[in-house]
C-alpha positions, -999 to +999 in steps of 0.1 A: +145-145-325+163-181-317+154-213-305+183-207-273+168-168-270+132-182-266+139-207-237+162-182-213+128-155-225+104-182-216+126-192-185+132-160-173+094-149-172+084-180-154+110-176-129+095-139-127+061-152-123+070-180-101+087-160-075+062-126-076+035-140-052+064-149-022+082-114-033+048-096-027+043-114+004+080-107+021+069-069+026+043-052+048+017-042+022+016-083+012+018-093+049-008-075+050-033-085+022-024-120+025-037-115+066-067-101+056-074-129+027-070-161+054-081-147+084-115-133+065-116-159+037-121-130+005-101-123-024-087-090-038-111-069-062-103-050-090-066-066-091-062-054-127-070-020-121-045-015-089-017-029-109-025-008-136-023+019-112+006+010-099+022+009-133+009+045-143+023+059-114+057+040-121+057+052-155+044+091-153+083+091-132+065+108-097+037+128-111+030+153-081+052+136-062+039+096-062+067+077-072+052+043-064+021+027-058+005-009-043-033-013-037-058-039-025-093-032-023-120-062-008-147-044-016-189-055-010-174-089+011-182-101+044-154-094+068-167-112+098-159-097+132-142-121+149-107-130+173-094-129+138-094-088+139-064-094+170-043-117+146-049-089+120-038-058+143-009-078+154+000-083+122-007-044+114+015-037+145+041-054+138+052-031+111+063-011+135+093-036+138+106-025+102+106+011+105+072+026+103+060+049+124+023+051+136+007+083+128-031+070+131-043+044+146-083+041+155-106+016+162-151+027+160-170+002+183-198+011+171-192+004+129-162-018+134-141-005+118-103-003+117-082+025+104-039+022+106-017+051+086+020+044+088+051+064+074+085+051+069+111+072+057+131+060+022+160+079+017+151+110+002+111+099-001+083+087+028+063+055+024+031+056+037+013+027+045-030+028+049-051-002+063-090+003+063-110-020+077-148-024+079-175-049+078-180-056+044-150-037+028-111-033+028-084-012+018-048-014+019-026+009-002+010+014+004+024+047-016+057+060-025+061+098-019+087+128-025+075+153-002+094+181-025+080+177-053+049+167-035+053+204-017+055+224-052+026+205-069+002+216-038+020+250-034+013+253-074-022+245-077-038+256-042-072+277-043-066+300-020-061+281+009-028+277+029+004+269+011+028+244+021+051+267+032+037+267+070+037+226+072+071+213+073+072+176+085+105+154+090+106+118+098+136+113+124 
């Protein structure tokens, strides 16, 4: 490798790694994760494992219809309840402005658990954004799936249940 190629490689790598955190925060997944980190003063657990899982999903080429995966886990941490919960609700509900459709919104006063599931079409694929916040843990997951491949996988591997033929969903 020549000196010029080495410098170009180092420059490209530093730009890639330098821009990665800001790019992550530019999407809805990154905004929600950042909001949890800043409001509750916690840090993600198992970053490497979640990143590796996302890498494996991309490398497998859409096994069972799953084409993309992002995950952030906040495990065994103290997520205190305060006015920050309303800030989190605002950030999560703002994803509706970006084409996400709410499927599930749930709040338990007894346990303090907030659960949200959003979906949005992405060409022929479907993206799901799942957020669950509890007093001691939180999970944010974004998955990109191919509904046709997922349906075929479920039909092929179903055991004694009803197939997906009767479950046709469309998001318009």
